[in-house]
BALOBA-1460 file (C-alpha; in Angstrom, 3 decimals):
// residues 318
<rec num="1" residu="m" x="-2.490" y="-1.759" z="-28.757"/>
<rec num="2" residu="r" x="-4.449" y="-3.794" z="-31.236"/>
<rec num="3" residu="t" x="-7.016" y="-5.804" z="-28.698"/>
<rec num="4" residu="i" x="-9.365" y="-8.910" z="-29.164"/>
<rec num="5" residu="d" x="-12.225" y="-9.365" z="-27.130"/>
<rec num="6" residu="l" x="-13.618" y="-12.832" z="-26.607"/>
<rec num="7" residu="y" x="-17.269" y="-13.616" z="-25.110"/>
<rec num="8" residu="s" x="-17.377" y="-9.766" z="-25.645"/>
<rec num="9" residu="g" x="-21.221" y="-9.633" z="-24.274"/>
<rec num="10" residu="a" x="-22.416" y="-6.073" z="-23.623"/>
<rec num="11" residu="g" x="-19.037" y="-4.907" z="-24.112"/>
<rec num="12" residu="g" x="-17.795" y="-4.118" z="-20.427"/>
<rec num="13" residu="f" x="-14.466" y="-5.220" z="-21.396"/>
<rec num="14" residu="t" x="-14.356" y="-3.484" z="-24.630"/>
<rec num="15" residu="t" x="-15.622" y="-0.110" z="-23.434"/>
<rec num="16" residu="g" x="-13.245" y="-0.102" z="-20.435"/>
<rec num="17" residu="a" x="-10.277" y="-1.266" z="-22.639"/>
<rec num="18" residu="k" x="-11.355" y="1.419" z="-25.027"/>
<rec num="19" residu="q" x="-11.082" y="4.035" z="-22.181"/>
<rec num="20" residu="a" x="-7.557" y="2.751" z="-21.671"/>
<rec num="21" residu="g" x="-6.580" y="3.391" z="-25.219"/>
<rec num="22" residu="a" x="-6.843" y="0.248" z="-26.529"/>
<rec num="23" residu="q" x="-7.842" y="-0.463" z="-30.204"/>
<rec num="24" residu="i" x="-10.670" y="-3.081" z="-30.504"/>
<rec num="25" residu="v" x="-10.266" y="-4.691" z="-33.983"/>
<rec num="26" residu="m" x="-12.349" y="-8.081" z="-33.145"/>
<rec num="27" residu="a" x="-15.195" y="-9.386" z="-30.947"/>
<rec num="28" residu="a" x="-16.692" y="-12.726" z="-30.649"/>
<rec num="29" residu="n" x="-19.764" y="-14.271" z="-29.133"/>
<rec num="30" residu="h" x="-21.752" y="-17.313" z="-29.629"/>
<rec num="31" residu="w" x="-25.267" y="-15.623" z="-28.260"/>
<rec num="32" residu="p" x="-26.758" y="-13.582" z="-31.067"/>
<rec num="33" residu="a" x="-28.421" y="-10.811" z="-28.746"/>
<rec num="34" residu="a" x="-24.880" y="-10.297" z="-27.175"/>
<rec num="35" residu="l" x="-23.185" y="-9.856" z="-30.512"/>
<rec num="36" residu="a" x="-26.474" y="-7.519" z="-31.674"/>
<rec num="37" residu="c" x="-25.947" y="-5.360" z="-28.679"/>
<rec num="38" residu="h" x="-22.040" y="-5.403" z="-29.168"/>
<rec num="39" residu="k" x="-22.338" y="-4.270" z="-32.633"/>
<rec num="40" residu="a" x="-24.960" y="-1.382" z="-32.086"/>
<rec num="41" residu="n" x="-22.329" y="-0.112" z="-29.367"/>
<rec num="42" residu="h" x="-19.117" y="-0.632" z="-31.087"/>
<rec num="43" residu="p" x="-19.896" y="-0.650" z="-35.006"/>
<rec num="44" residu="g" x="-16.253" y="-0.399" z="-36.097"/>
<rec num="45" residu="v" x="-15.353" y="-3.664" z="-34.704"/>
<rec num="46" residu="i" x="-14.836" y="-6.913" z="-36.727"/>
<rec num="47" residu="h" x="-17.405" y="-9.370" z="-35.167"/>
<rec num="48" residu="f" x="-17.819" y="-12.829" z="-35.482"/>
<rec num="49" residu="g" x="-20.643" y="-14.877" z="-34.177"/>
<rec num="50" residu="q" x="-20.466" y="-18.676" z="-33.620"/>
<rec num="51" residu="d" x="-19.363" y="-21.177" z="-30.844"/>
<rec num="52" residu="l" x="-15.598" y="-20.293" z="-30.254"/>
<rec num="53" residu="a" x="-14.491" y="-23.722" z="-29.645"/>
<rec num="54" residu="e" x="-15.207" y="-24.535" z="-33.284"/>
<rec num="55" residu="f" x="-13.786" y="-21.002" z="-34.580"/>
<rec num="56" residu="d" x="-10.907" y="-21.187" z="-37.113"/>
<rec num="57" residu="w" x="-8.342" y="-18.652" z="-35.260"/>
<rec num="58" residu="t" x="-6.386" y="-18.165" z="-38.131"/>
<rec num="59" residu="q" x="-9.004" y="-16.070" z="-39.535"/>
<rec num="60" residu="a" x="-8.595" y="-13.618" z="-36.624"/>
<rec num="61" residu="p" x="-6.636" y="-10.476" z="-36.962"/>
<rec num="62" residu="e" x="-3.364" y="-9.873" z="-35.476"/>
<rec num="63" residu="a" x="-3.720" y="-8.452" z="-32.026"/>
<rec num="64" residu="e" x="-1.181" y="-7.670" z="-28.938"/>
<rec num="65" residu="l" x="-3.842" y="-8.090" z="-26.478"/>
<rec num="66" residu="v" x="-6.414" y="-10.562" z="-25.991"/>
<rec num="67" residu="i" x="-9.515" y="-9.827" z="-23.332"/>
<rec num="68" residu="a" x="-11.802" y="-12.361" z="-22.485"/>
<rec num="69" residu="g" x="-14.646" y="-13.003" z="-19.974"/>
<rec num="70" residu="p" x="-15.597" y="-16.958" z="-20.787"/>
<rec num="71" residu="a" x="-18.538" y="-18.060" z="-19.453"/>
<rec num="72" residu="c" x="-18.950" y="-18.281" z="-15.340"/>
<rec num="73" residu="q" x="-21.842" y="-20.161" z="-14.749"/>
<rec num="74" residu="g" x="-20.409" y="-23.298" z="-14.927"/>
<rec num="75" residu="h" x="-17.886" y="-22.249" z="-12.100"/>
<rec num="76" residu="s" x="-20.083" y="-20.074" z="-9.759"/>
<rec num="77" residu="q" x="-21.859" y="-21.454" z="-6.868"/>
<rec num="78" residu="a" x="-24.380" y="-18.715" z="-6.720"/>
<rec num="79" residu="g" x="-27.442" y="-19.253" z="-9.143"/>
<rec num="80" residu="q" x="-26.698" y="-23.098" z="-9.129"/>
<rec num="81" residu="p" x="-29.445" y="-25.109" z="-7.363"/>
<rec num="82" residu="a" x="-29.142" y="-28.012" z="-9.652"/>
<rec num="83" residu="r" x="-25.566" y="-28.537" z="-8.796"/>
<rec num="84" residu="n" x="-26.052" y="-28.067" z="-5.193"/>
<rec num="85" residu="g" x="-29.112" y="-30.016" z="-4.983"/>
<rec num="86" residu="t" x="-31.187" y="-27.075" z="-3.390"/>
<rec num="87" residu="g" x="-33.886" y="-26.549" z="-6.000"/>
<rec num="88" residu="g" x="-35.402" y="-23.417" z="-4.394"/>
<rec num="89" residu="n" x="-39.109" y="-23.181" z="-5.446"/>
<rec num="90" residu="f" x="-38.575" y="-25.545" z="-8.571"/>
<rec num="91" residu="r" x="-37.141" y="-28.559" z="-9.420"/>
<rec num="92" residu="p" x="-34.728" y="-28.145" z="-11.661"/>
<rec num="93" residu="n" x="-33.258" y="-30.732" z="-14.191"/>
<rec num="94" residu="r" x="-30.109" y="-31.744" z="-12.732"/>
<rec num="95" residu="g" x="-28.657" y="-33.686" z="-15.523"/>
<rec num="96" residu="r" x="-29.309" y="-30.548" z="-17.929"/>
<rec num="97" residu="a" x="-27.767" y="-28.314" z="-15.602"/>
<rec num="98" residu="i" x="-24.533" y="-30.335" z="-14.894"/>
<rec num="99" residu="a" x="-24.279" y="-30.768" z="-19.041"/>
<rec num="100" residu="q" x="-24.836" y="-26.829" z="-19.285"/>
<rec num="101" residu="g" x="-22.231" y="-26.335" z="-16.604"/>
<rec num="102" residu="q" x="-19.624" y="-28.510" z="-18.279"/>
<rec num="103" residu="r" x="-20.488" y="-26.507" z="-21.737"/>
<rec num="104" residu="d" x="-19.829" y="-23.306" z="-19.774"/>
<rec num="105" residu="r" x="-16.450" y="-24.360" z="-18.189"/>
<rec num="106" residu="n" x="-15.238" y="-25.486" z="-21.524"/>
<rec num="107" residu="t" x="-15.494" y="-22.147" z="-23.205"/>
<rec num="108" residu="a" x="-12.156" y="-21.195" z="-21.205"/>
<rec num="109" residu="w" x="-10.231" y="-23.771" z="-23.233"/>
<rec num="110" residu="a" x="-10.969" y="-21.712" z="-26.488"/>
<rec num="111" residu="v" x="-8.942" y="-18.404" z="-25.139"/>
<rec num="112" residu="l" x="-5.796" y="-21.339" z="-25.011"/>
<rec num="113" residu="a" x="-6.662" y="-21.878" z="-28.658"/>
<rec num="114" residu="c" x="-6.487" y="-17.919" z="-29.534"/>
<rec num="115" residu="a" x="-3.668" y="-17.631" z="-27.604"/>
<rec num="116" residu="d" x="-1.775" y="-20.630" z="-29.260"/>
<rec num="117" residu="t" x="-2.463" y="-19.107" z="-32.811"/>
<rec num="118" residu="v" x="-2.798" y="-15.403" z="-32.650"/>
<rec num="119" residu="r" x="0.200" y="-15.170" z="-30.187"/>
<rec num="120" residu="p" x="-0.779" y="-11.718" z="-28.472"/>
<rec num="121" residu="v" x="1.760" y="-10.177" z="-26.003"/>
<rec num="122" residu="s" x="-0.611" y="-10.156" z="-23.158"/>
<rec num="123" residu="l" x="-3.963" y="-11.523" z="-22.124"/>
<rec num="124" residu="i" x="-6.570" y="-10.782" z="-19.252"/>
<rec num="125" residu="i" x="-9.205" y="-13.070" z="-18.586"/>
<rec num="126" residu="e" x="-11.867" y="-12.404" z="-15.850"/>
<rec num="127" residu="n" x="-14.209" y="-14.929" z="-14.321"/>
<rec num="128" residu="v" x="-15.775" y="-15.480" z="-10.896"/>
<rec num="129" residu="p" x="-13.731" y="-16.092" z="-7.874"/>
<rec num="130" residu="d" x="-14.797" y="-19.922" z="-8.174"/>
<rec num="131" residu="f" x="-12.993" y="-20.217" z="-11.353"/>
<rec num="132" residu="q" x="-9.841" y="-20.864" z="-9.311"/>
<rec num="133" residu="l" x="-11.664" y="-23.808" z="-7.817"/>
<rec num="134" residu="w" x="-12.217" y="-25.426" z="-11.430"/>
<rec num="135" residu="e" x="-10.202" y="-29.067" z="-11.012"/>
<rec num="136" residu="a" x="-8.566" y="-27.793" z="-14.256"/>
<rec num="137" residu="f" x="-7.531" y="-24.650" z="-13.296"/>
<rec num="138" residu="e" x="-3.925" y="-25.345" z="-12.513"/>
<rec num="139" residu="a" x="-3.604" y="-27.259" z="-15.746"/>
<rec num="140" residu="w" x="-5.262" y="-24.366" z="-17.643"/>
<rec num="141" residu="c" x="-2.874" y="-21.674" z="-16.416"/>
<rec num="142" residu="n" x="0.017" y="-24.303" z="-17.292"/>
<rec num="143" residu="v" x="-0.963" y="-24.415" z="-20.911"/>
<rec num="144" residu="l" x="-0.539" y="-20.675" z="-20.795"/>
<rec num="145" residu="g" x="2.954" y="-21.305" z="-19.322"/>
<rec num="146" residu="s" x="3.880" y="-23.849" z="-21.859"/>
<rec num="147" residu="f" x="3.120" y="-21.179" z="-24.925"/>
<rec num="148" residu="g" x="6.009" y="-18.867" z="-22.981"/>
<rec num="149" residu="y" x="3.608" y="-16.728" z="-20.882"/>
<rec num="150" residu="h" x="4.087" y="-15.349" z="-17.229"/>
<rec num="151" residu="v" x="1.064" y="-16.226" z="-15.655"/>
<rec num="152" residu="e" x="-0.373" y="-14.343" z="-12.649"/>
<rec num="153" residu="v" x="-3.489" y="-14.684" z="-10.962"/>
<rec num="154" residu="h" x="-5.542" y="-11.778" z="-8.780"/>
<rec num="155" residu="t" x="-8.570" y="-11.576" z="-6.934"/>
<rec num="156" residu="l" x="-9.926" y="-8.273" z="-7.632"/>
<rec num="157" residu="n" x="-13.151" y="-6.146" z="-6.656"/>
<rec num="158" residu="g" x="-14.982" y="-3.799" z="-8.563"/>
<rec num="159" residu="l" x="-15.608" y="-1.617" z="-5.801"/>
<rec num="160" residu="d" x="-12.107" y="-0.973" z="-5.465"/>
<rec num="161" residu="y" x="-11.896" y="0.406" z="-8.772"/>
<rec num="162" residu="g" x="-14.680" y="2.867" z="-8.244"/>
<rec num="163" residu="g" x="-17.429" y="0.537" z="-9.245"/>
<rec num="164" residu="a" x="-20.822" y="0.306" z="-7.304"/>
<rec num="165" residu="q" x="-20.811" y="-3.199" z="-6.962"/>
<rec num="166" residu="d" x="-19.436" y="-5.509" z="-4.468"/>
<rec num="167" residu="r" x="-18.140" y="-7.657" z="-6.975"/>
<rec num="168" residu="p" x="-15.104" y="-9.871" z="-6.410"/>
<rec num="169" residu="r" x="-13.618" y="-11.292" z="-9.860"/>
<rec num="170" residu="t" x="-10.796" y="-13.567" z="-10.507"/>
<rec num="171" residu="v" x="-8.244" y="-11.987" z="-12.878"/>
<rec num="172" residu="v" x="-5.638" y="-13.947" z="-14.723"/>
<rec num="173" residu="t" x="-2.887" y="-11.785" z="-16.598"/>
<rec num="174" residu="a" x="-0.498" y="-13.680" z="-18.827"/>
<rec num="175" residu="s" x="2.700" y="-11.771" z="-20.703"/>
<rec num="176" residu="l" x="5.152" y="-12.918" z="-22.760"/>
<rec num="177" residu="r" x="7.266" y="-10.047" z="-21.592"/>
<rec num="178" residu="h" x="7.410" y="-10.383" z="-17.838"/>
<rec num="179" residu="p" x="4.651" y="-11.006" z="-15.131"/>
<rec num="180" residu="v" x="1.759" y="-8.280" z="-14.734"/>
<rec num="181" residu="r" x="0.900" y="-7.985" z="-11.155"/>
<rec num="182" residu="l" x="-2.303" y="-5.810" z="-10.730"/>
<rec num="183" residu="a" x="-2.812" y="-3.186" z="-8.022"/>
<rec num="184" residu="p" x="-5.580" y="-4.004" z="-5.565"/>
<rec num="185" residu="s" x="-7.222" y="-0.963" z="-5.910"/>
<rec num="186" residu="s" x="-6.961" y="2.348" z="-8.195"/>
<rec num="187" residu="g" x="-7.777" y="4.549" z="-5.314"/>
<rec num="188" residu="a" x="-10.766" y="5.721" z="-6.816"/>
<rec num="189" residu="a" x="-14.114" y="6.577" z="-4.258"/>
<rec num="190" residu="r" x="-16.530" y="3.641" z="-4.531"/>
<rec num="191" residu="g" x="-19.969" y="3.820" z="-5.926"/>
<rec num="192" residu="s" x="-23.169" y="3.590" z="-4.409"/>
<rec num="193" residu="i" x="-26.647" y="2.111" z="-5.017"/>
<rec num="194" residu="g" x="-28.275" y="5.890" z="-4.628"/>
<rec num="195" residu="a" x="-26.050" y="7.198" z="-7.286"/>
<rec num="196" residu="c" x="-27.199" y="4.787" z="-9.734"/>
<rec num="197" residu="l" x="-30.765" y="5.444" z="-9.525"/>
<rec num="198" residu="d" x="-32.992" y="7.404" z="-11.910"/>
<rec num="199" residu="p" x="-34.854" y="10.059" z="-9.927"/>
<rec num="200" residu="l" x="-37.478" y="10.319" z="-12.638"/>
<rec num="201" residu="e" x="-38.493" y="6.734" z="-11.599"/>
<rec num="202" residu="f" x="-39.577" y="8.210" z="-7.969"/>
<rec num="203" residu="a" x="-42.639" y="9.928" z="-9.859"/>
<rec num="204" residu="g" x="-43.168" y="7.385" z="-12.282"/>
<rec num="205" residu="n" x="-45.780" y="4.661" z="-12.603"/>
<rec num="206" residu="r" x="-43.876" y="1.515" z="-12.194"/>
<rec num="207" residu="w" x="-44.371" y="1.167" z="-8.453"/>
<rec num="208" residu="t" x="-46.779" y="-1.330" z="-6.738"/>
<rec num="209" residu="e" x="-48.080" y="-1.441" z="-3.585"/>
<rec num="210" residu="v" x="-46.154" y="-3.878" z="-1.212"/>
<rec num="211" residu="a" x="-49.583" y="-5.185" z="0.526"/>
<rec num="212" residu="a" x="-50.437" y="-6.770" z="-3.131"/>
<rec num="213" residu="k" x="-47.348" y="-8.753" z="-2.813"/>
<rec num="214" residu="p" x="-47.480" y="-12.621" z="-1.430"/>
<rec num="215" residu="e" x="-47.244" y="-12.896" z="2.347"/>
<rec num="216" residu="r" x="-43.717" y="-14.364" z="2.248"/>
<rec num="217" residu="m" x="-42.633" y="-11.633" z="0.078"/>
<rec num="218" residu="r" x="-44.234" y="-9.042" z="2.449"/>
<rec num="219" residu="w" x="-42.478" y="-10.538" z="5.410"/>
<rec num="220" residu="r" x="-39.020" y="-10.426" z="3.489"/>
<rec num="221" residu="i" x="-39.686" y="-6.759" z="2.426"/>
<rec num="222" residu="a" x="-40.309" y="-5.781" z="6.412"/>
<rec num="223" residu="k" x="-37.286" y="-7.759" z="7.150"/>
<rec num="224" residu="a" x="-35.209" y="-5.542" z="4.700"/>
<rec num="225" residu="q" x="-36.965" y="-2.409" z="5.950"/>
<rec num="226" residu="r" x="-36.153" y="-3.189" z="9.663"/>
<rec num="227" residu="e" x="-32.491" y="-3.584" z="8.201"/>
<rec num="228" residu="a" x="-32.071" y="-0.507" z="6.107"/>
<rec num="229" residu="g" x="-34.967" y="1.675" z="6.680"/>
<rec num="230" residu="r" x="-38.075" y="2.385" z="4.929"/>
<rec num="231" residu="l" x="-36.481" y="3.524" z="1.841"/>
<rec num="232" residu="c" x="-33.871" y="0.847" z="0.902"/>
<rec num="233" residu="f" x="-32.511" y="-1.569" z="-1.865"/>
<rec num="234" residu="w" x="-33.915" y="-5.048" z="-1.668"/>
<rec num="235" residu="a" x="-33.157" y="-8.264" z="-4.056"/>
<rec num="236" residu="n" x="-35.627" y="-10.773" z="-4.241"/>
<rec num="237" residu="v" x="-33.404" y="-13.733" z="-3.831"/>
<rec num="238" residu="s" x="-33.069" y="-15.976" z="-0.836"/>
<rec num="239" residu="e" x="-31.065" y="-14.756" z="2.212"/>
<rec num="240" residu="s" x="-30.750" y="-11.228" z="0.607"/>
<rec num="241" residu="r" x="-30.623" y="-8.260" z="3.273"/>
<rec num="242" residu="g" x="-31.760" y="-4.874" z="2.931"/>
<rec num="243" residu="r" x="-29.163" y="-2.293" z="1.692"/>
<rec num="244" residu="r" x="-29.141" y="1.424" z="2.545"/>
<rec num="245" residu="l" x="-28.750" y="3.602" z="-0.488"/>
<rec num="246" residu="d" x="-25.172" y="4.946" z="0.354"/>
<rec num="247" residu="e" x="-24.324" y="1.039" z="0.343"/>
<rec num="248" residu="p" x="-22.866" y="-0.665" z="-2.725"/>
<rec num="249" residu="f" x="-25.132" y="-3.170" z="-4.680"/>
<rec num="250" residu="p" x="-24.327" y="-6.798" z="-4.306"/>
<rec num="251" residu="t" x="-22.858" y="-8.679" z="-7.301"/>
<rec num="252" residu="s" x="-25.342" y="-8.689" z="-10.140"/>
<rec num="253" residu="t" x="-26.176" y="-12.139" z="-11.764"/>
<rec num="254" residu="t" x="-27.965" y="-12.811" z="-15.067"/>
<rec num="255" residu="k" x="-31.323" y="-12.615" z="-12.953"/>
<rec num="256" residu="s" x="-30.848" y="-9.520" z="-11.435"/>
<rec num="257" residu="g" x="-32.840" y="-7.797" z="-14.056"/>
<rec num="258" residu="s" x="-35.951" y="-9.215" z="-12.654"/>
<rec num="259" residu="q" x="-34.621" y="-9.296" z="-8.875"/>
<rec num="260" residu="w" x="-33.097" y="-6.026" z="-7.825"/>
<rec num="261" residu="c" x="-35.866" y="-3.749" z="-6.335"/>
<rec num="262" residu="l" x="-36.168" y="-0.331" z="-4.380"/>
<rec num="263" residu="v" x="-38.707" y="-0.290" z="-1.472"/>
<rec num="264" residu="d" x="-39.856" y="3.112" z="-0.543"/>
<rec num="265" residu="g" x="-42.365" y="2.774" z="2.230"/>
<rec num="266" residu="d" x="-45.442" y="0.900" z="1.125"/>
<rec num="267" residu="r" x="-44.285" y="0.443" z="-2.439"/>
<rec num="268" residu="i" x="-41.660" y="-1.192" z="-4.271"/>
<rec num="269" residu="r" x="-40.492" y="-1.470" z="-8.011"/>
<rec num="270" residu="i" x="-38.049" y="-3.221" z="-9.754"/>
<rec num="271" residu="l" x="-34.749" y="-1.391" z="-11.099"/>
<rec num="272" residu="n" x="-34.817" y="-0.681" z="-14.834"/>
<rec num="273" residu="p" x="-31.905" y="-2.102" z="-16.882"/>
<rec num="274" residu="r" x="-30.261" y="1.651" z="-17.175"/>
<rec num="275" residu="e" x="-29.653" y="1.614" z="-13.346"/>
<rec num="276" residu="i" x="-28.374" y="-1.774" z="-13.334"/>
<rec num="277" residu="a" x="-26.010" y="-0.677" z="-16.319"/>
<rec num="278" residu="r" x="-24.851" y="2.293" z="-14.156"/>
<rec num="279" residu="s" x="-23.972" y="-0.123" z="-11.019"/>
<rec num="280" residu="m" x="-21.446" y="-1.744" z="-13.515"/>
<rec num="281" residu="s" x="-19.979" y="1.369" z="-14.616"/>
<rec num="282" residu="f" x="-21.403" y="1.394" z="-18.200"/>
<rec num="283" residu="p" x="-21.865" y="5.206" z="-19.780"/>
<rec num="284" residu="e" x="-24.952" y="6.740" z="-20.433"/>
<rec num="285" residu="s" x="-24.590" y="6.099" z="-23.942"/>
<rec num="286" residu="l" x="-25.086" y="2.477" z="-23.780"/>
<rec num="287" residu="i" x="-27.566" y="1.048" z="-26.112"/>
<rec num="288" residu="l" x="-29.317" y="-1.958" z="-24.313"/>
<rec num="289" residu="p" x="-31.938" y="-4.256" z="-26.157"/>
<rec num="290" residu="p" x="-35.731" y="-3.322" z="-25.335"/>
<rec num="291" residu="q" x="-36.267" y="-6.636" z="-23.645"/>
<rec num="292" residu="r" x="-35.587" y="-6.369" z="-20.235"/>
<rec num="293" residu="g" x="-34.655" y="-9.596" z="-19.478"/>
<rec num="294" residu="i" x="-32.332" y="-9.769" z="-22.410"/>
<rec num="295" residu="a" x="-30.714" y="-6.374" z="-20.998"/>
<rec num="296" residu="g" x="-30.312" y="-7.565" z="-17.222"/>
<rec num="297" residu="k" x="-28.946" y="-10.858" z="-18.890"/>
<rec num="298" residu="l" x="-26.286" y="-9.040" z="-20.683"/>
<rec num="299" residu="v" x="-25.444" y="-6.673" z="-18.082"/>
<rec num="300" residu="g" x="-25.188" y="-9.385" z="-15.185"/>
<rec num="301" residu="n" x="-22.741" y="-11.073" z="-17.505"/>
<rec num="302" residu="a" x="-20.341" y="-8.223" z="-17.565"/>
<rec num="303" residu="i" x="-17.165" y="-6.749" z="-16.323"/>
<rec num="304" residu="d" x="-17.290" y="-3.713" z="-14.421"/>
<rec num="305" residu="v" x="-16.103" y="-1.056" z="-16.935"/>
<rec num="306" residu="r" x="-13.984" y="0.813" z="-14.330"/>
<rec num="307" residu="l" x="-12.343" y="-2.483" z="-13.449"/>
<rec num="308" residu="a" x="-11.473" y="-3.211" z="-16.855"/>
<rec num="309" residu="r" x="-10.099" y="0.003" z="-17.707"/>
<rec num="310" residu="g" x="-7.797" y="-0.387" z="-14.795"/>
<rec num="311" residu="i" x="-6.262" y="-3.785" z="-15.736"/>
<rec num="312" residu="v" x="-6.203" y="-3.221" z="-19.410"/>
<rec num="313" residu="e" x="-4.270" y="0.487" z="-18.460"/>
<rec num="314" residu="q" x="-1.869" y="-1.502" z="-15.893"/>
<rec num="315" residu="t" x="-1.310" y="-4.473" z="-18.417"/>
<rec num="316" residu="m" x="-0.710" y="-2.015" z="-21.497"/>
<rec num="317" residu="a" x="1.679" y="0.224" z="-19.252"/>
<rec num="318" residu="a" x="3.917" y="-2.954" z="-17.802"/>
């Protein structure tokens, strides 16, 4: 099935769709780093790098399926201190954050423009659960309906499709043929934190002493160890709890590349981008940019590959 991937990012949707048997004919993203990452991993795909709100959809290739992950930051209440009125350890520019949130939410409308012009048989749109709380969500779904699509809204979790993150997502399916209702689970065994860790890192040199950290951070690390043991996972964010290595990861964000930590007794290290990519079911062959911050943001923005494969398989079979 010829497929277009919008807001393609690190390629989680593309990778899962390929595993399901789809042929990706086009990928598009407005962020140059994301487009470069996608090109490196999927060189045979036509790539467009621009603001999709201004894209001429008559230039897009014919496709039977469109998969899309429009920006979620404008919907998610996680990591939105300026919108919530809580600044944490800094004072964000509230007006700038609100404007950026609106720009992020506007990316969902580009998917409708694509549907109106390309007229694929099916669409799959993935976002955070708060996408359904968007004041325009019902109207957005109704536009798809006015184009003749049968629209179904699902809340799925990457864990239930064999992923290693407790990562609930809104998945919207739209089909010109008939409603596509996705299964709540693939039946695959859930992943875990420990299975994603690099054993070589235990003997590596990227560890630092807990004693060298600020007092408040030391207190929170000690709390995490009381909760999950001396060897545990801990995220350096407010209200994070310690997790045993046989547990799943929490939902990653664009900041997880600098926040996710492994605590081992009196030492601590930040997880490397490859370990975070494993938590999203990316294959070992994934080519990531060398900059940790960019790699972490790309992976944190992605859809779990196992979930992507499962929902594309079901959509293609419907």
